[in-house]
KOLGU-31989 format. One record per residue (C-alpha): x, y, z; residue number from 1; residue in one letter. Coordinates in steps of 0.5 Angstrom, whole numbers, plus 500, padded with zeros to 3 digits. Example, Ala and Ser with C-alpha at 12.3 -4.5 7.8 and 13.67 -1.06 7.14 Angstrom:
% KOLGU-31989
+------+-------+-----+-----+------+
: east : north :  up : seq : type :
+------+-------+-----+-----+------+
:  525 :   491 : 516 :   1 :    A :
:  527 :   498 : 514 :   2 :    S :
+------+-------+-----+-----+------+
% end
This chain:
% KOLGU-31989
+------+-------+-----+-----+------+
: east : north :  up : seq : type :
+------+-------+-----+-----+------+
:  239 :   357 : 549 :   1 :    M :
:  237 :   353 : 543 :   2 :    R :
:  232 :   348 : 541 :   3 :    F :
:  234 :   345 : 534 :   4 :    G :
:  234 :   352 : 529 :   5 :    A :
:  230 :   356 : 534 :   6 :    V :
:  234 :   361 : 539 :   7 :    T :
:  230 :   361 : 545 :   8 :    A :
:  235 :   365 : 550 :   9 :    L :
:  240 :   370 : 547 :  10 :    D :
:  245 :   372 : 552 :  11 :    S :
:  239 :   375 : 557 :  12 :    I :
:  242 :   379 : 563 :  13 :    D :
:  237 :   379 : 569 :  14 :    L :
:  240 :   382 : 576 :  15 :    T :
:  234 :   381 : 581 :  16 :    V :
:  236 :   385 : 588 :  17 :    P :
:  235 :   381 : 594 :  18 :    R :
:  228 :   383 : 597 :  19 :    G :
:  225 :   386 : 591 :  20 :    T :
:  220 :   383 : 585 :  21 :    V :
:  223 :   383 : 578 :  22 :    M :
:  217 :   382 : 573 :  23 :    A :
:  219 :   379 : 566 :  24 :    L :
:  215 :   380 : 560 :  25 :    L :
:  214 :   378 : 553 :  26 :    G :
:  210 :   376 : 548 :  27 :    P :
:  208 :   368 : 547 :  28 :    N :
:  214 :   365 : 545 :  29 :    G :
:  219 :   370 : 547 :  30 :    A :
:  223 :   366 : 552 :  31 :    G :
:  220 :   367 : 559 :  32 :    K :
:  219 :   360 : 561 :  33 :    T :
:  225 :   357 : 558 :  34 :    T :
:  229 :   363 : 562 :  35 :    A :
:  225 :   360 : 568 :  36 :    V :
:  227 :   353 : 567 :  37 :    R :
:  234 :   355 : 566 :  38 :    V :
:  234 :   359 : 573 :  39 :    I :
:  231 :   353 : 576 :  40 :    S :
:  236 :   349 : 574 :  41 :    T :
:  231 :   345 : 570 :  42 :    L :
:  235 :   346 : 564 :  43 :    L :
:  242 :   347 : 563 :  44 :    T :
:  244 :   353 : 558 :  45 :    P :
:  249 :   352 : 553 :  46 :    V :
:  253 :   358 : 555 :  47 :    S :
:  253 :   364 : 560 :  48 :    G :
:  252 :   363 : 568 :  49 :    S :
:  247 :   363 : 573 :  50 :    V :
:  247 :   365 : 580 :  51 :    T :
:  242 :   364 : 585 :  52 :    V :
:  243 :   367 : 592 :  53 :    A :
:  250 :   367 : 590 :  54 :    G :
:  251 :   360 : 588 :  55 :    V :
:  253 :   358 : 582 :  56 :    D :
:  247 :   354 : 578 :  57 :    A :
:  252 :   350 : 574 :  58 :    A :
:  256 :   348 : 579 :  59 :    A :
:  251 :   346 : 585 :  60 :    H :
:  245 :   345 : 582 :  61 :    P :
:  242 :   341 : 588 :  62 :    H :
:  244 :   346 : 593 :  63 :    R :
:  240 :   352 : 588 :  64 :    V :
:  234 :   348 : 588 :  65 :    R :
:  234 :   348 : 596 :  66 :    S :
:  234 :   356 : 595 :  67 :    L :
:  228 :   356 : 590 :  68 :    I :
:  221 :   356 : 591 :  69 :    G :
:  218 :   355 : 584 :  70 :    L :
:  210 :   355 : 582 :  71 :    S :
:  209 :   354 : 574 :  72 :    G :
:  204 :   356 : 570 :  73 :    Q :
:  199 :   350 : 572 :  74 :    F :
:  198 :   348 : 580 :  75 :    A :
:  202 :   342 : 581 :  76 :    A :
:  198 :   339 : 586 :  77 :    V :
:  195 :   332 : 587 :  78 :    D :
:  188 :   332 : 587 :  79 :    P :
:  187 :   326 : 591 :  80 :    M :
:  190 :   328 : 597 :  81 :    L :
:  187 :   334 : 601 :  82 :    T :
:  190 :   341 : 602 :  83 :    G :
:  194 :   339 : 608 :  84 :    A :
:  196 :   332 : 605 :  85 :    E :
:  199 :   336 : 600 :  86 :    N :
:  203 :   341 : 604 :  87 :    L :
:  205 :   336 : 609 :  88 :    T :
:  208 :   331 : 603 :  89 :    M :
:  212 :   337 : 600 :  90 :    V :
:  215 :   339 : 607 :  91 :    A :
:  217 :   332 : 609 :  92 :    R :
:  221 :   332 : 602 :  93 :    L :
:  224 :   338 : 604 :  94 :    A :
:  227 :   335 : 610 :  95 :    G :
:  222 :   337 : 616 :  96 :    F :
:  220 :   332 : 621 :  97 :    T :
:  213 :   329 : 621 :  98 :    R :
:  211 :   334 : 627 :  99 :    R :
:  214 :   339 : 624 : 100 :    G :
:  211 :   338 : 617 : 101 :    A :
:  204 :   338 : 620 : 102 :    R :
:  205 :   344 : 623 : 103 :    R :
:  208 :   347 : 617 : 104 :    R :
:  202 :   345 : 613 : 105 :    A :
:  197 :   348 : 618 : 106 :    I :
:  201 :   355 : 618 : 107 :    D :
:  201 :   356 : 610 : 108 :    L :
:  194 :   353 : 609 : 109 :    L :
:  192 :   359 : 614 : 110 :    E :
:  197 :   364 : 611 : 111 :    Q :
:  193 :   363 : 604 : 112 :    F :
:  186 :   363 : 607 : 113 :    D :
:  185 :   355 : 605 : 114 :    I :
:  185 :   353 : 612 : 115 :    A :
:  177 :   351 : 612 : 116 :    E :
:  179 :   347 : 606 : 117 :    A :
:  185 :   343 : 608 : 118 :    G :
:  181 :   337 : 610 : 119 :    R :
:  178 :   336 : 603 : 120 :    R :
:  181 :   333 : 597 : 121 :    R :
:  184 :   338 : 592 : 122 :    V :
:  180 :   335 : 586 : 123 :    G :
:  175 :   339 : 589 : 124 :    G :
:  178 :   346 : 590 : 125 :    Y :
:  177 :   352 : 585 : 126 :    S :
:  182 :   354 : 581 : 127 :    G :
:  184 :   360 : 585 : 128 :    G :
:  184 :   355 : 591 : 129 :    M :
:  189 :   350 : 587 : 130 :    R :
:  193 :   356 : 585 : 131 :    R :
:  194 :   358 : 592 : 132 :    R :
:  196 :   351 : 595 : 133 :    L :
:  201 :   351 : 589 : 134 :    D :
:  204 :   357 : 592 : 135 :    L :
:  204 :   355 : 599 : 136 :    A :
:  207 :   349 : 596 : 137 :    G :
:  213 :   353 : 593 : 138 :    A :
:  214 :   357 : 600 : 139 :    L :
:  214 :   351 : 605 : 140 :    V :
:  222 :   351 : 606 : 141 :    A :
:  221 :   358 : 607 : 142 :    Q :
:  226 :   359 : 600 : 143 :    P :
:  230 :   366 : 599 : 144 :    P :
:  228 :   366 : 592 : 145 :    V :
:  221 :   365 : 589 : 146 :    V :
:  220 :   364 : 582 : 147 :    I :
:  213 :   365 : 580 : 148 :    L :
:  211 :   363 : 572 : 149 :    D :
:  204 :   366 : 571 : 150 :    E :
:  201 :   365 : 578 : 151 :    P :
:  195 :   368 : 576 : 152 :    T :
:  194 :   365 : 569 : 153 :    A :
:  186 :   364 : 569 : 154 :    G :
:  184 :   366 : 576 : 155 :    L :
:  178 :   371 : 577 : 156 :    D :
:  180 :   378 : 580 : 157 :    P :
:  178 :   376 : 587 : 158 :    I :
:  183 :   370 : 587 : 159 :    S :
:  188 :   375 : 583 : 160 :    R :
:  188 :   380 : 588 : 161 :    L :
:  189 :   375 : 594 : 162 :    G :
:  195 :   372 : 590 : 163 :    L :
:  198 :   379 : 590 : 164 :    W :
:  197 :   380 : 597 : 165 :    D :
:  201 :   374 : 598 : 166 :    A :
:  207 :   376 : 594 : 167 :    V :
:  207 :   383 : 597 : 168 :    R :
:  208 :   378 : 604 : 169 :    D :
:  213 :   375 : 601 : 170 :    L :
:  218 :   381 : 599 : 171 :    V :
:  215 :   384 : 606 : 172 :    A :
:  218 :   378 : 609 : 173 :    A :
:  225 :   379 : 605 : 174 :    G :
:  224 :   374 : 599 : 175 :    S :
:  227 :   375 : 592 : 176 :    T :
:  221 :   374 : 587 : 177 :    V :
:  222 :   373 : 579 : 178 :    L :
:  215 :   374 : 576 : 179 :    L :
:  213 :   372 : 569 : 180 :    T :
:  206 :   375 : 567 : 181 :    T :
:  201 :   376 : 562 : 182 :    Q :
:  197 :   381 : 566 : 183 :    Y :
:  201 :   388 : 565 : 184 :    L :
:  197 :   391 : 571 : 185 :    E :
:  200 :   386 : 575 : 186 :    E :
:  207 :   387 : 573 : 187 :    A :
:  205 :   395 : 575 : 188 :    D :
:  202 :   393 : 582 : 189 :    H :
:  208 :   388 : 584 : 190 :    L :
:  214 :   390 : 580 : 191 :    A :
:  220 :   394 : 583 : 192 :    D :
:  223 :   393 : 576 : 193 :    A :
:  221 :   390 : 569 : 194 :    V :
:  225 :   387 : 564 : 195 :    T :
:  222 :   386 : 557 : 196 :    V :
:  224 :   380 : 553 : 197 :    I :
:  222 :   378 : 546 : 198 :    D :
:  225 :   373 : 541 : 199 :    H :
:  230 :   371 : 547 : 200 :    G :
:  233 :   378 : 547 : 201 :    E :
:  232 :   383 : 552 : 202 :    V :
:  229 :   389 : 549 : 203 :    I :
:  228 :   394 : 555 : 204 :    A :
:  229 :   394 : 562 : 205 :    R :
:  227 :   399 : 568 : 206 :    G :
:  222 :   401 : 573 : 207 :    T :
:  215 :   401 : 571 : 208 :    P :
:  215 :   409 : 572 : 209 :    S :
:  221 :   409 : 568 : 210 :    Q :
:  218 :   405 : 562 : 211 :    L :
:  212 :   408 : 562 : 212 :    K :
:  215 :   415 : 562 : 213 :    A :
:  219 :   413 : 555 : 214 :    D :
:  212 :   411 : 552 : 215 :    V :
:  210 :   418 : 552 : 216 :    G :
:  207 :   424 : 557 : 217 :    T :
:  200 :   424 : 560 : 218 :    P :
:  195 :   427 : 556 : 219 :    T :
:  189 :   431 : 557 : 220 :    V :
:  182 :   431 : 552 : 221 :    T :
:  177 :   437 : 552 : 222 :    F :
:  170 :   436 : 549 : 223 :    T :
:  168 :   442 : 546 : 224 :    V :
:  162 :   444 : 541 : 225 :    A :
:  164 :   442 : 534 : 226 :    E :
:  162 :   450 : 532 : 227 :    T :
:  167 :   452 : 538 : 228 :    D :
:  173 :   447 : 535 : 229 :    R :
:  177 :   451 : 531 : 230 :    S :
:  177 :   457 : 536 : 231 :    R :
:  179 :   452 : 541 : 232 :    A :
:  185 :   450 : 537 : 233 :    D :
:  187 :   457 : 536 : 234 :    T :
:  187 :   458 : 544 : 235 :    T :
:  191 :   452 : 546 : 236 :    L :
:  196 :   454 : 540 : 237 :    G :
:  197 :   461 : 543 : 238 :    A :
:  198 :   458 : 550 : 239 :    L :
:  204 :   453 : 546 : 240 :    G :
:  200 :   447 : 546 : 241 :    H :
:  199 :   443 : 540 : 242 :    T :
:  193 :   439 : 539 : 243 :    V :
:  195 :   432 : 538 : 244 :    L :
:  194 :   428 : 532 : 245 :    P :
:  187 :   424 : 532 : 246 :    G :
:  183 :   429 : 536 : 247 :    S :
:  176 :   428 : 533 : 248 :    G :
:  171 :   434 : 531 : 249 :    P :
:  169 :   435 : 538 : 250 :    T :
:  175 :   433 : 542 : 251 :    T :
:  182 :   436 : 543 : 252 :    L :
:  188 :   432 : 546 : 253 :    V :
:  194 :   436 : 548 : 254 :    V :
:  200 :   433 : 552 : 255 :    A :
:  201 :   435 : 559 : 256 :    A :
:  207 :   433 : 564 : 257 :    D :
:  202 :   435 : 570 : 258 :    D :
:  195 :   434 : 567 : 259 :    P :
:  191 :   436 : 573 : 260 :    G :
:  194 :   443 : 573 : 261 :    R :
:  193 :   443 : 566 : 262 :    A :
:  186 :   441 : 566 : 263 :    V :
:  184 :   447 : 571 : 264 :    A :
:  189 :   452 : 567 : 265 :    E :
:  186 :   450 : 560 : 266 :    L :
:  179 :   450 : 562 : 267 :    V :
:  179 :   458 : 564 : 268 :    I :
:  183 :   460 : 558 : 269 :    A :
:  178 :   456 : 554 : 270 :    L :
:  172 :   459 : 558 : 271 :    A :
:  176 :   466 : 557 : 272 :    A :
:  175 :   466 : 550 : 273 :    D :
:  168 :   464 : 550 : 274 :    G :
:  169 :   457 : 549 : 275 :    I :
:  165 :   452 : 554 : 276 :    T :
:  169 :   445 : 555 : 277 :    V :
:  163 :   440 : 555 : 278 :    L :
:  168 :   434 : 558 : 279 :    D :
:  175 :   433 : 560 : 280 :    T :
:  179 :   427 : 561 : 281 :    A :
:  186 :   425 : 563 : 282 :    T :
:  190 :   419 : 561 : 283 :    A :
:  197 :   417 : 563 : 284 :    T :
:  201 :   412 : 559 : 285 :    P :
:  201 :   404 : 562 : 286 :    T :
:  205 :   398 : 562 : 287 :    L :
:  200 :   396 : 556 : 288 :    D :
:  202 :   402 : 552 : 289 :    D :
:  209 :   400 : 553 : 290 :    V :
:  208 :   392 : 551 : 291 :    F :
:  204 :   394 : 545 : 292 :    V :
:  210 :   400 : 543 : 293 :    R :
:  216 :   395 : 544 : 294 :    L :
:  213 :   388 : 541 : 295 :    T :
:  208 :   391 : 536 : 296 :    A :
:  209 :   386 : 530 : 297 :    G :
:  212 :   381 : 534 : 298 :    S :
:  210 :   373 : 533 : 299 :    S :
:  213 :   367 : 536 : 300 :    P :
:  220 :   364 : 533 : 301 :    P :
+------+-------+-----+-----+------+
% end
């Protein structure tokens, strides 16, 4: 997919199994939103193919749109209408009867915990309420595929957690979810699989656990008195552990596949050599570490 001299997408390959969540990650300008627009038939790719729930998007774009629920980066709701009126309008456009549309709107308002605000104009809603209403609108027709483009951008932590629960409910009900997000913790909590793109190309893919394992092993940090630092190095070396670079004058950081077990064993070994451990801490790689490692030095095309 090209825009003038800029290649926004370059032969990316995404496969999202039914009933799972795929997180699409990448820095600003990586091509995430362009990918969403292509999959949802808002843009036509210059090459390649897109299949949604078994339907060819190029041959049957209208049918694909009927299979997709899309929530974009900005809540697409009418501030002059009430929450119930917004959802009823979407339901009517989706082919519901007048009575069926009202019933569907009520059900969704309750599901997304905004029933009490359903009769209020959306212009008075908080950002979190608007996002929940927008997501509800994407689900009116109970689509088998839901595409969420940075759905929690700008939300407070409580609203974000509420949307996470909504996504989990979608998947539990059998929907397939494609999620783009700038929040790595979000992908870690929700995604069955992660695809990382940069400059329109796939640069990594796997489960969150697999990607984190590729970055490095967990570590244990020991804090000792500065006068014990040299002897602690010797003790750990004798046990086959190498103190990692960057350790400070009173800290020793070692890699450990099983940090909990390593803490117990190494504290005992250090104590046996007369070294008192003042503090310990364990750390495991995060998706933030993965993201930084993979996209370091990246800039928008």
